[in-house]
C-alpha positions, 0 to 999 in steps of 0.5 A: 587684893587692892583694898587689902593692901591699901588698909595695911599700916604704912610702916609695913610697906616696902619703900624704895626710899633713897639712903639717908644723906649721912649714909650717902655721904659716908659711902662716898667718903669710904669709897674715896678713902679706900681708893686713897689708901690703895694709892698710899700702899701701892705707890707712896710706901716704899718696898720692904728691904727684905720682903720686897713688893709683896709686903704691900699687901700688909696695908689690906691684910692687917686693917681687914682684921681690925675691921672684922674686930669692929663688926664682930664687936658691934655684933656683941653690942647688938646682941646685948641690947636685943636681950635687954630691950627685945627690939628687932633693930638691935638684932639686925645690927647683930646680924649685919656685924656677923656678915661684914665681919666674916667677909673682912675675916675672909679677906684677912685670911686670903691676903695672908695666904697670898703673903705667906706663899713667897715668904714662908714658901707655903699657902697655909700652915697650922700656925697658932694665929692662922689656926685661931683665925680659921676657927674664928671664921668657922664660928661666925659661919656657923652663926649664919647656918644656925640662924637660918635653921631656927624658924621661930623669930623670937627664939632665933633672935634670942639664941643668936644674940647669946651666940654672937656674944660668946663667939667674940671670944674667938676674936680675942683669942685670935688677937692675943694668941701670938703673945700667948703662944711663943711657937708662932711664926707670925710676927708681932707688929706692934712691939718686938718679937723673935720673928720681928726684932724691930717690932714693925716695918721700920725699914719700909719708908712711908709705912706709917703714912700708908698704914694709919689711914688704912687702919682708921678706914677699915676700923671705923668707916668701912664696917659702919657704912657697909653694916648700915646698908645691910641693916637697911636691907634687912629692914626691907626684907622684914617689912616684906615678910610682914606684908606677905603674912598680913596679906595671906591672913586677910 
């Protein structure tokens, strides 16, 4: 067995190499940035005049959705490039985007439910925005289930690339549905609406200072950093599977 493993190509070895320096730097910045945005949202921003302290969950609730938007968008990019180039690395990016985006979407749903309880007097209502967000989560959860059920690697990558591209429609619907369906009780944050005449939380002091850093962090650094770690893990898993197949075949 020792002679067989020694003859394997170096690219099939599963090395416990440390993350690249850029990834290490991004990880540190992301952690510090997340801690900083929590401080801004919890202690710097003022309490909302109408909603009180519960409104502070907004600084995670909305950024989490846009973090999911970035991750799911990268799934589209990864899927399209895999179909064009047939390179496994793009499929890994697409998979990482789905997993990270789904996690962020669930954070968005959970924080929204916590926020809704004292404001709407219910944990959940079949409002168009909430319903579309739930459908979005189920769509990407189905992606992971279908992916696990396809044994042929080439067919799996091709099929899931197409699926990941088409699934992004649910993200766009969730994003724009509160402007399409007037019956929604979910407020429009940017721009006035019947549910939020001001079009923002203007009555809350420090809202911009707390919201913008959090939004930028979740929109860029957070999904990219976590996805990069996930891609590296998938690379090692693929290398391990190739190594197993090679050893068993010799």
